[in-house]
Every structure is written in C-alpha cells, then in structure tokens.
C-alpha positions, 0 to 999 in steps of 0.5 A: 653152077647150081644154087639151092636157096641162094643167089649170086651177083657180081658188081664190077667196073669192067663193063660200064665206064667212061673215059674222061680226060684219059681217066677211066671212071666207073659207073659206081659212085663213092658215097663219101666223095660223091665221085666215081669209084676209084680203087683196085677192085675190078669186080666183087661176086657175092653168094647170099640168101637172095639176089637182092642181098647178093647184089647189094653186098657186091656193090657195097663191098666194091665201094669199100675197096680191096682192103676194107671189103674183104675185111667186112666180108670176113667179119660178117661170115660171107661168101665173096670173091674179090678180083683185084687189079695189080697193074696188068695182073689180076689177083683173086681174094676168096672169102668162104664162110667168112674165112680167107682162102688162098689168094691166087693170081688170075691166069690161064683160061680163067674167066677173070682174065676178061675183066680188062675194061672193054668199050662200054 
C-alpha cells in the first residue's frame, strides 16, 4: 500500500495478551474500569495525517468498542476499519471519509482471518 501525506496504524488484542484463570486479557487497558479491555473488537486500523494520530485513534477506537468506536469514527469523518469477533467468525466494519461502507464477513484468504489469538 502506498500512502501519500498519510499514515496507517492498527491496534488489536490478537498479538499481546495473557491468559488468566482461563480468560484472555488484552494488553490495552480500559481507562474507565482500570482493567484489561473486554469487547468484541479484534483490531482497529486507522488512516490519518500522521502515524502518531493514526496510532492514537486506533487505540482510542479500540477502547470505545464495536458500537461507540464506529459511531465516533463516522462523526469525525475518519477512515477506519474495525474487525469484530462474533464467536468464531470475524466481521469487518469499514468507515471511509466518515461514511459507513458495506459490512462484510471476513472469509477466504483475507488477512483478518489470522486475527485469532496466537501465543504472545
């Protein structure tokens, strides 16, 4: 992918996590609860004007979750891809220029299929 005057960053829970008492705990903390993040998002990718902004927004949208994250991305006119876990399935929510695109199930050779939690 070639970007001009833009950067891309992804935040997710599929690479850095620990298992505690049979529960998966993400490395990202929920600032409201002070506990590891618990929502249906596997990853959020954001395209922004700088890497710092893309990274910050990807993490913030990840913390907001699968409902409020896409809502805020739309409200702010952002470009973001949300990968949502639904049991063993993955769903993509794409926001481009603040507009919700068609939501799709992740299948086939799509790279998001690799977002199962692998050992850290």
